[in-house]
NUBAZA-372055 format. One record per residue (C-alpha): residue number from 0; x, y, z. Coordinates in steps of 0.02 Angstrom, whole numbers, plus 50000, padded with zeros to 5 digits. Example, Ala and Ser with C-alpha at 12.3 -4.5 7.8 and 13.67 -1.06 7.14 Angstrom:
<r><num>0</num><xx>50615</xx><yy>49775</yy><zz>50390</zz></r>
<r><num>1</num><xx>50684</xx><yy>49947</yy><zz>50357</zz></r>
This chain:
<r><num>0</num><xx>50445</xx><yy>62478</yy><zz>53587</zz></r>
<r><num>1</num><xx>50406</xx><yy>62521</yy><zz>53410</zz></r>
<r><num>2</num><xx>50211</xx><yy>62508</yy><zz>53380</zz></r>
<r><num>3</num><xx>50241</xx><yy>62429</yy><zz>53218</zz></r>
<r><num>4</num><xx>50272</xx><yy>62251</yy><zz>53310</zz></r>
<r><num>5</num><xx>50116</xx><yy>62277</yy><zz>53408</zz></r>
<r><num>6</num><xx>50006</xx><yy>62318</yy><zz>53243</zz></r>
<r><num>7</num><xx>50078</xx><yy>62157</yy><zz>53164</zz></r>
<r><num>8</num><xx>50045</xx><yy>62040</yy><zz>53303</zz></r>
<r><num>9</num><xx>49863</xx><yy>62111</yy><zz>53330</zz></r>
<r><num>10</num><xx>49838</xx><yy>62104</yy><zz>53132</zz></r>
<r><num>11</num><xx>49898</xx><yy>61920</yy><zz>53144</zz></r>
<r><num>12</num><xx>49770</xx><yy>61890</yy><zz>53289</zz></r>
<r><num>13</num><xx>49633</xx><yy>61958</yy><zz>53186</zz></r>
<r><num>14</num><xx>49687</xx><yy>61871</yy><zz>53022</zz></r>
<r><num>15</num><xx>49730</xx><yy>61694</yy><zz>53084</zz></r>
<r><num>16</num><xx>49565</xx><yy>61664</yy><zz>53150</zz></r>
<r><num>17</num><xx>49468</xx><yy>61736</yy><zz>53003</zz></r>
<r><num>18</num><xx>49572</xx><yy>61632</yy><zz>52890</zz></r>
<r><num>19</num><xx>49531</xx><yy>61473</yy><zz>52991</zz></r>
<r><num>20</num><xx>49338</xx><yy>61515</yy><zz>52975</zz></r>
<r><num>21</num><xx>49347</xx><yy>61551</yy><zz>52798</zz></r>
<r><num>22</num><xx>49453</xx><yy>61391</yy><zz>52746</zz></r>
<r><num>23</num><xx>49374</xx><yy>61256</yy><zz>52870</zz></r>
<r><num>24</num><xx>49209</xx><yy>61349</yy><zz>52911</zz></r>
<r><num>25</num><xx>49121</xx><yy>61347</yy><zz>53080</zz></r>
<r><num>26</num><xx>49132</xx><yy>61192</yy><zz>53199</zz></r>
<r><num>27</num><xx>49013</xx><yy>61143</yy><zz>53330</zz></r>
<r><num>28</num><xx>48941</xx><yy>61300</yy><zz>53420</zz></r>
<r><num>29</num><xx>48997</xx><yy>61234</yy><zz>53584</zz></r>
<r><num>30</num><xx>49179</xx><yy>61239</yy><zz>53539</zz></r>
<r><num>31</num><xx>49159</xx><yy>61420</yy><zz>53480</zz></r>
<r><num>32</num><xx>49064</xx><yy>61460</yy><zz>53640</zz></r>
<r><num>33</num><xx>49210</xx><yy>61385</yy><zz>53738</zz></r>
<r><num>34</num><xx>49332</xx><yy>61487</yy><zz>53636</zz></r>
<r><num>35</num><xx>49236</xx><yy>61644</yy><zz>53684</zz></r>
<r><num>36</num><xx>49219</xx><yy>61600</yy><zz>53860</zz></r>
<r><num>37</num><xx>49405</xx><yy>61557</yy><zz>53869</zz></r>
<r><num>38</num><xx>49457</xx><yy>61729</yy><zz>53789</zz></r>
<r><num>39</num><xx>49349</xx><yy>61821</yy><zz>53921</zz></r>
<r><num>40</num><xx>49417</xx><yy>61726</yy><zz>54067</zz></r>
<r><num>41</num><xx>49591</xx><yy>61743</yy><zz>53996</zz></r>
<r><num>42</num><xx>49570</xx><yy>61923</yy><zz>53990</zz></r>
<r><num>43</num><xx>49521</xx><yy>61944</yy><zz>54173</zz></r>
<r><num>44</num><xx>49669</xx><yy>61833</yy><zz>54229</zz></r>
<r><num>45</num><xx>49809</xx><yy>61953</yy><zz>54307</zz></r>
<r><num>46</num><xx>49972</xx><yy>61948</yy><zz>54222</zz></r>
<r><num>47</num><xx>50110</xx><yy>61893</yy><zz>54339</zz></r>
<r><num>48</num><xx>50234</xx><yy>62036</yy><zz>54385</zz></r>
<r><num>49</num><xx>50371</xx><yy>61928</yy><zz>54321</zz></r>
<r><num>50</num><xx>50274</xx><yy>61916</yy><zz>54144</zz></r>
<r><num>51</num><xx>50254</xx><yy>62094</yy><zz>54128</zz></r>
<r><num>52</num><xx>50355</xx><yy>62138</yy><zz>53973</zz></r>
<r><num>53</num><xx>50310</xx><yy>62187</yy><zz>53808</zz></r>
<r><num>54</num><xx>50337</xx><yy>62013</yy><zz>53734</zz></r>
<r><num>55</num><xx>50214</xx><yy>61928</yy><zz>53857</zz></r>
<r><num>56</num><xx>50097</xx><yy>62075</yy><zz>53831</zz></r>
<r><num>57</num><xx>50093</xx><yy>62038</yy><zz>53653</zz></r>
<r><num>58</num><xx>50071</xx><yy>61863</yy><zz>53677</zz></r>
<r><num>59</num><xx>49937</xx><yy>61869</yy><zz>53797</zz></r>
<r><num>60</num><xx>49849</xx><yy>62001</yy><zz>53667</zz></r>
<r><num>61</num><xx>49868</xx><yy>61892</yy><zz>53531</zz></r>
<r><num>62</num><xx>49788</xx><yy>61735</yy><zz>53621</zz></r>
<r><num>63</num><xx>49653</xx><yy>61841</yy><zz>53691</zz></r>
<r><num>64</num><xx>49604</xx><yy>61925</yy><zz>53513</zz></r>
<r><num>65</num><xx>49626</xx><yy>61766</yy><zz>53423</zz></r>
<r><num>66</num><xx>49508</xx><yy>61675</yy><zz>53536</zz></r>
<r><num>67</num><xx>49394</xx><yy>61806</yy><zz>53550</zz></r>
<r><num>68</num><xx>49374</xx><yy>61824</yy><zz>53354</zz></r>
<r><num>69</num><xx>49372</xx><yy>61637</yy><zz>53322</zz></r>
<r><num>70</num><xx>49235</xx><yy>61604</yy><zz>53462</zz></r>
<r><num>71</num><xx>49119</xx><yy>61753</yy><zz>53400</zz></r>
<r><num>72</num><xx>49146</xx><yy>61733</yy><zz>53214</zz></r>
<r><num>73</num><xx>49123</xx><yy>61542</yy><zz>53227</zz></r>
<r><num>74</num><xx>48961</xx><yy>61575</yy><zz>53323</zz></r>
<r><num>75</num><xx>48898</xx><yy>61699</yy><zz>53189</zz></r>
<r><num>76</num><xx>48943</xx><yy>61591</yy><zz>53042</zz></r>
<r><num>77</num><xx>48864</xx><yy>61429</yy><zz>53125</zz></r>
<r><num>78</num><xx>48704</xx><yy>61524</yy><zz>53157</zz></r>
<r><num>79</num><xx>48688</xx><yy>61599</yy><zz>52982</zz></r>
<r><num>80</num><xx>48766</xx><yy>61444</yy><zz>52878</zz></r>
<r><num>81</num><xx>48692</xx><yy>61290</yy><zz>52975</zz></r>
<r><num>82</num><xx>48508</xx><yy>61312</yy><zz>52967</zz></r>
<r><num>83</num><xx>48412</xx><yy>61181</yy><zz>52887</zz></r>
<r><num>84</num><xx>48308</xx><yy>61249</yy><zz>52752</zz></r>
<r><num>85</num><xx>48134</xx><yy>61182</yy><zz>52713</zz></r>
<r><num>86</num><xx>48178</xx><yy>61109</yy><zz>52532</zz></r>
<r><num>87</num><xx>48108</xx><yy>60935</yy><zz>52487</zz></r>
């Protein structure tokens, strides 16, 4: 398999959550924490032998990276942009 599809898929997995965070901002911190936990849990799930093909590897990698970036990015943005400031 050529490395170009893998590079494009992983760039999309980085760009999609970044675009969603930029456009819609961070949601409730619990949803981002859940996405982060899902990504970590998803990363530990063994891929069944019948699904060990390049296409499935790219799909699993896309989901893992997208959830990881969306979860971590949302937690960072939530903590930096949602503080109440002491303005009267």
